[in-house]
VODOMAR-843242 format. One line per 8 residues: their letters; for each residue x negated, z negated, y of C-alpha. Coordinates in steps of 0.02 Angstrom, whole numbers, plus 50000, padded with zeros to 5 digits. Example, Ala and Ser with C-alpha at 12.3 -4.5 7.8 and 13.67 -1.06 7.14 Angstrom:
AS) 49385/49610/49775 | 49316/49643/49947 .
// end
This chain:
MFWKPRPN) 51198/51778/52422 | 51047/51695/52351 | 51066/51577/52203 | 50989/51407/52233 | 50943/51305/52081 | 51031/51139/52075 | 50944/50984/52012 | 50991/50935/51836 .
LASLRRFS) 51079/50770/51865 | 51084/50733/51679 | 50895/50751/51669 | 50872/50640/51821 | 50984/50507/51747 | 50893/50519/51581 | 50723/50502/51667 | 50781/50357/51774 .
GTLAFRLT) 50836/50267/51615 | 50667/50282/51529 | 50551/50134/51506 | 50410/50229/51593 | 50518/50252/51749 | 50569/50070/51752 | 50390/50009/51730 | 50332/50131/51865 .
AAYASAGL) 50469/50074/51984 | 50429/49891/51952 | 50241/49917/51972 | 50260/50022/52130 | 50387/49903/52208 | 50280/49751/52170 | 50125/49838/52239 | 50212/49894/52398 .
ILVFVATA) 50286/49722/52429 | 50117/49639/52397 | 50023/49759/52513 | 50158/49743/52647 | 50158/49553/52641 | 49967/49541/52637 | 49942/49665/52781 | 50082/49590/52886 .
ALYLALRT) 50011/49416/52859 | 49838/49474/52914 | 49914/49556/53068 | 50010/49400/53116 | 49856/49292/53086 | 49750/49407/53197 | 49880/49409/53336 | 49900/49221/53329 .
ELERSTDL) 49712/49190/53337 | 49690/49310/53484 | 49831/49226/53581 | 49762/49054/53537 | 49588/49103/53598 | 49661/49169/53762 | 49768/49014/53787 | 49617/48902/53759 .
FLADKLHV) 49517/49002/53886 | 49656/48986/54016 | 49675/48800/53983 | 49487/48778/54001 | 49487/48867/54169 | 49632/48761/54231 | 49538/48605/54179 | 49376/48658/54264 .
IGTMLRER) 49458/48703/54429 | 49571/48549/54424 | 49418/48438/54398 | 49326/48519/54544 | 49476/48494/54660 | 49491/48313/54610 | 49306/48266/54615 | 49233/48390/54743 .
PDDWDALR) 49374/48449/54854 | 49256/48495/54997 | 49135/48598/54893 | 49210/48768/54939 | 49052/48861/54889 | 49071/48803/54709 | 49258/48841/54710 | 49226/49014/54785 .
EEIELETA) 49095/49050/54651 | 49215/48994/54513 | 49366/49088/54580 | 49299/49241/54671 | 49130/49281/54594 | 49127/49234/54409 | 49254/49363/54353 | 49156/49505/54433 .
ARRYQQFY) 49021/49482/54302 | 49145/49512/54159 | 49166/49693/54105 | 49298/49663/53974 | 49443/49543/53976 | 49433/49509/54160 | 49528/49362/54231 | 49597/49326/54403 .
IRLLDENH) 49626/49157/54490 | 49722/49113/54646 | 49722/48941/54731 | 49875/48897/54838 | 49907/48750/54951 | 50068/48651/54961 | 50146/48785/55073 | 50100/48921/54945 .
TALLTTPG) 49971/48994/55061 | 49826/49074/54970 | 49665/48977/54995 | 49554/49075/54875 | 49592/49232/54774 | 49490/49333/54650 | 49458/49507/54724 | 49574/49641/54653 .
MAEQLDLR) 49706/49519/54593 | 49838/49584/54714 | 49808/49763/54656 | 49824/49719/54472 | 49972/49597/54477 | 50135/49570/54568 | 50092/49400/54641 | 50272/49366/54688 .
RFPSLPSG) 50315/49337/54504 | 50199/49189/54484 | 50311/49057/54567 | 50444/49092/54436 | 50325/49047/54296 | 50329/48873/54215 | 50215/48755/54308 | 50146/48583/54286 .
HSDQTTGM) 50089/48610/54108 | 49920/48686/54079 | 49960/48729/53897 | 50104/48847/53935 | 50062/49032/53951 | 50165/49190/53953 | 50143/49376/53947 | 50153/49487/54101 .
TGTHGRAF) 50134/49672/54135 | 50023/49721/54280 | 50061/49849/54415 | 49960/49981/54319 | 50042/49942/54152 | 49903/49833/54087 | 49946/49678/53985 | 49904/49506/54053 .
RVTSATAS) 49919/49328/53994 | 49961/49213/54141 | 49985/49029/54176 | 49997/48911/54323 | 49977/48725/54353 | 49969/48599/54494 | 49812/48500/54531 | 49783/48344/54637 .
VGSPPTHT) 49653/48363/54775 | 49535/48219/54809 | 49516/48048/54733 | 49627/47963/54780 | 49738/48119/54797 | 49778/48177/54971 | 49886/48327/54927 | 49924/48446/54784 .
DTIEIAID) 49869/48629/54761 | 49932/48761/54638 | 49815/48857/54523 | 49871/49027/54456 | 49767/49114/54323 | 49791/49284/54239 | 49681/49362/54105 | 49678/49545/54054 .
VSQQEALL) 49725/49559/53870 | 49745/49748/53862 | 49593/49760/53747 | 49676/49641/53627 | 49838/49740/53634 | 49741/49900/53599 | 49658/49815/53450 | 49827/49759/53383 .
ARYRHWFW) 49898/49934/53410 | 49756/50010/53308 | 49787/49881/53174 | 49972/49929/53169 | 49926/50111/53149 | 49812/50067/53004 | 49950/49956/52934 | 50075/50099/52925 .
AILLVTFV) 49943/50219/52860 | 49900/50099/52719 | 50084/50079/52676 | 50107/50268/52673 | 49957/50292/52558 | 50017/50148/52450 | 50192/50225/52441 | 50116/50386/52373 .
VFPLVGYQ) 49975/50318/52264 | 50057/50169/52181 | 50197/50268/52094 | 50070/50393/52027 | 49952/50258/51965 | 50098/50155/51900 | 50167/50303/51803 | 49998/50335/51721 .
IARHGIRP) 49982/50151/51675 | 50161/50148/51608 | 50135/50306/51505 | 49975/50234/51433 | 50061/50068/51397 | 50211/50142/51307 | 50111/50269/51206 | 50112/50152/51054 .
VEEMVTTA) 50301/50140/51069 | 50314/50329/51071 | 50205/50337/50916 | 50322/50213/50832 | 50470/50321/50882 | 50385/50476/50811 | 50352/50385/50648 | 50531/50320/50642 .
RHISSSNL) 50599/50497/50662 | 50507/50550/50504 | 50584/50410/50402 | 50736/50448/50296 | 50812/50389/50133 | 50702/50516/50043 | 50545/50474/50142 | 50511/50289/50158 .
RERVRSNG) 50322/50297/50139 | 50284/50325/50324 | 50203/50177/50411 | 50156/50137/50590 | 49969/50127/50619 | 49938/49976/50730 | 49750/49994/50754 | 49702/49973/50936 .
YPIELASL) 49875/49913/50989 | 49899/49761/51101 | 49940/49601/51008 | 50126/49610/51049 | 50145/49790/50993 | 50033/49762/50842 | 50149/49620/50790 | 50299/49734/50816 .
AGTFNEML) 50217/49871/50713 | 50178/49746/50574 | 50357/49684/50574 | 50420/49863/50571 | 50307/49905/50423 | 50365/49749/50330 | 50545/49803/50359 | 50503/49975/50289 .
DRLQESFE) 50422/49894/50137 | 50581/49795/50106 | 50688/49950/50132 | 50581/50052/50014 | 50589/49917/49883 | 50778/49902/49906 | 50804/50090/49892 | 50696/50097/49737 .
RISRFSGD) 50793/49953/49659 | 50958/50034/49707 | 50899/50198/49631 | 50849/50111/49469 | 51008/50008/49475 | 51115/50164/49494 | 51027/50247/49349 | 51047/50092/49241 .
IAHDLRTP) 51232/50077/49285 | 51262/50260/49244 | 51173/50240/49076 | 51257/50077/49028 | 51429/50139/49077 | 51404/50307/48992 | 51355/50232/48825 | 51519/50140/48786 .
VNNIRGEV) 51623/50281/48861 | 51535/50409/48753 | 51556/50298/48600 | 51742/50282/48633 | 51759/50469/48663 | 51662/50510/48505 | 51765/50393/48398 | 51928/50464/48465 .
EVALARAR) 51872/50645/48444 | 51821/50614/48264 | 51986/50524/48230 | 52087/50668/48301 | 51989/50802/48212 | 52102/50784/48058 | 52237/50673/47991 | 52184/50496/47948 .
NVEEYRDV) 52260/50355/47852 | 52307/50189/47930 | 52145/50101/47883 | 52039/50237/47960 | 52140/50231/48121 | 52122/50042/48121 | 51932/50059/48107 | 51930/50182/48251 .
LTSCLEEA) 52037/50068/48360 | 51929/49919/48316 | 51772/50013/48365 | 51854/50072/48527 | 51908/49894/48565 | 51729/49830/48542 | 51664/49962/48660 | 51803/49925/48785 .
VRLSDLIG) 51760/49739/48778 | 51578/49781/48806 | 51625/49895/48952 | 51739/49761/49024 | 51601/49630/49011 | 51479/49747/49099 | 51601/49782/49241 | 51641/49596/49255 .
DLLFLARA) 51455/49555/49269 | 51430/49687/49402 | 51578/49624/49502 | 51512/49446/49489 | 51342/49499/49555 | 51423/49594/49698 | 51528/49442/49746 | 51379/49325/49729 .
ESPLTHLR) 51281/49429/49855 | 51422/49428/49982 | 51390/49312/50131 | 51574/49258/50121 | 51552/49184/49948 | 51578/48995/49945 | 51544/48870/49807 | 51678/48753/49744 .
RERVDVSE) 51567/48601/49728 | 51624/48447/49635 | 51545/48295/49556 | 51487/48355/49386 | 51416/48246/49247 | 51270/48355/49194 | 51250/48269/49026 | 51434/48301/48988 .
LLAGMRDY) 51415/48483/49044 | 51266/48511/48928 | 51356/48424/48785 | 51503/48543/48809 | 51387/48694/48806 | 51305/48628/48647 | 51475/48608/48562 | 51529/48783/48617 .
YEASAAGG) 51374/48869/48546 | 51348/48754/48398 | 51440/48866/48275 | 51342/49020/48330 | 51178/48924/48316 | 51222/48858/48143 | 51265/49034/48086 | 51090/49091/48135 .
GISLSTAV) 51004/48942/48059 | 50950/48875/48229 | 50949/48693/48283 | 51041/48665/48450 | 51022/48495/48534 | 51025/48407/48702 | 50903/48282/48777 | 50979/48189/48926 .
DDSLVAEL) 50931/48006/48937 | 51040/47963/49086 | 51213/48005/49146 | 51163/48125/49283 | 51296/48166/49415 | 51272/48310/49538 | 51373/48409/49665 | 51390/48578/49577 .
DRTLMQRA) 51509/48722/49551 | 51557/48680/49372 | 51615/48855/49321 | 51462/48944/49390 | 51342/48817/49316 | 51425/48834/49145 | 51403/49020/49156 | 51218/49005/49204 .
VGNLVSNA) 51179/48883/49063 | 51285/48985/48942 | 51185/49143/48981 | 51022/49050/48949 | 51085/48975/48785 | 51150/49143/48721 | 50983/49226/48765 | 50888/49087/48677 .
LAHTPAGG) 50995/49101/48520 | 50978/49291/48519 | 50788/49285/48523 | 50755/49136/48411 | 50733/49169/48224 | 50811/49062/48088 | 50729/48893/48073 | 50694/48883/48260 .
SVVLKANS) 50769/48765/48388 | 50849/48770/48560 | 50848/48614/48669 | 50949/48578/48826 | 50871/48451/48944 | 50916/48377/49114 | 50829/48259/49233 | 50807/48233/49419 .
DVAAVRIE) 50691/48170/49554 | 50709/48139/49740 | 50709/48326/49779 | 50805/48417/49642 | 50908/48413/49484 | 50823/48505/49341 | 50915/48585/49195 | 50801/48656/49061 .
VSDTGVGI) 50838/48772/48914 | 50692/48794/48795 | 50676/48883/48628 | 50547/48920/48494 | 50586/49105/48489 | 50483/49264/48501 | 50437/49237/48684 | 50411/49364/48822 .
PPEALPRV) 50253/49465/48855 | 50161/49414/49015 | 50179/49588/49091 | 50369/49579/49075 | 50392/49406/49154 | 50396/49467/49337 | 50543/49583/49297 | 50651/49478/49183 .
FDRFFRVD) 50771/49438/49327 | 50793/49622/49374 | 50962/49695/49332 | 50975/49794/49169 | 50796/49750/49123 | 50767/49725/48938 | 50602/49670/48867 | 50613/49787/48718 .
GSRSQSSG) 50672/49934/48823 | 50814/49970/48702 | 50983/50025/48766 | 51078/50003/48607 | 51210/49872/48580 | 51098/49784/48456 | 50971/49749/48593 | 51077/49605/48650 .
GTGLGLAI) 51190/49615/48804 | 51183/49720/48959 | 51023/49655/49038 | 51119/49563/49175 | 51116/49386/49105 | 50960/49322/49194 | 51006/49416/49354 | 51171/49321/49354 .
VQSIMQLH) 51080/49156/49325 | 50967/49191/49474 | 51116/49234/49586 | 51205/49073/49537 | 51051/48970/49578 | 51032/49057/49747 | 51213/49015/49787 | 51172/48832/49751 .
GGHVEIDS) 51019/48842/49864 | 50902/48821/49715 | 50793/48934/49610 | 50752/48973/49429 | 50582/48965/49344 | 50530/49041/49178 | 50381/49005/49067 | 50353/49099/48906 .
HPGQGTRV) 50218/49134/48778 | 50235/49269/48644 | 50266/49192/48473 | 50286/49016/48545 | 50450/49021/48639 | 50524/49020/48814 | 50572/48884/48937 | 50689/48919/49083 .
TLRVPVGG) 50713/48785/49217 | 50854/48780/49343 | 50812/48681/49499 | 50956/48630/49615 | 50927/48530/49775 | 50989/48352/49757 | 51140/48373/49871 | 51223/48212/49818 .
AQTTKT) 51153/48200/49641 | 51136/48025/49574 | 51080/47944/49412 | 51164/47796/49328 | 51102/47705/49173 | 51216/47715/49023 .
// end
């Protein structure tokens, strides 16, 4: 037995599902249909014109002979010349005429007509209408176009004769047969050539896509620097490549931020845990009195509170970024909200020798989430108090226009260097770079403020000058805000 290789059906299915195959099939099918329709239309047009030309010739002959019978019925020499002699001078597309009287007796007949045609079939043809013709096969297999009509003899008419005309159209049929052969030959060549040409065009067209696929295969979480080169691409694919590169830029930025975020979380979680562990290990190293154990527990409690606050902030940011998070909006008197924040932080400000005041001329009412907005303003006030020296001031302001409600927290503190301003809303970012507890918080305060504003559909702006102070503005779309005079 001889082993016969079987076609790999999986490979065939895979190839038939490729874009190149589909484009090739579409191009070849469209080309074949177009060539078929165009060639068939030309064939039909040629056949119609040939038949029309023959029918006009037959009608013209009927008219000529009918006119001669009506106007010169006794001029047999002219009739004989028209019927018996004229066709002898034609080498191609010969025609034959027979003139019959009322008893269907032949009066004049073109020589050779009886040998070429079965004359008995003529009476069965439609008569009386010179514009009706039909096809007929001669005794030798040649194709003819025939017609017959009656004609009145004399003026006024004395009797009626019958005119029968047949014209040899075998040359036309041969021409149409050659055309059909060329028609099928062209279709066969098209069937072979179009798929090959279409496949080359498809392969050339999808080459940029293959290059994108190759680039995408090289991209991983550890290699996000690959980019698709769109030079020389068509506009559509160049736009796709640009969009793909922009997506990679965003992914790279996100991965880098996640990497920094993970490192910052690990550091900020490790610090309080290590402090707690160190305090406990020292306390257990030897016996301690009650006061020493109290100090250790107090220190552990402070670190636990700090750790709890950090975890709470991280959970808040995670929930704020969830698409399922919804605000609990209510009508909030902004002046009352700022007054409450001033009262809450007044003792802390007085302890640091800082003036804390509000500047709201009108009773401003807005649709806000009260709890979240209190947290955002509270974070800004605590930051301002932490970075303002004694003798400075912190002012809370609020106003509105047709587009937004603005809440502003400004201080006369140390300010922020210009190079640090673009990163102040990044998580765990601290201007002084310190990771100690004395540096002031976890570095998540402004990130939380930004998340709260994004939830409200607004944004936050910051303006700061070293040694002169900082101003942070919260802008919330109007969304039902209104101002009433007090």
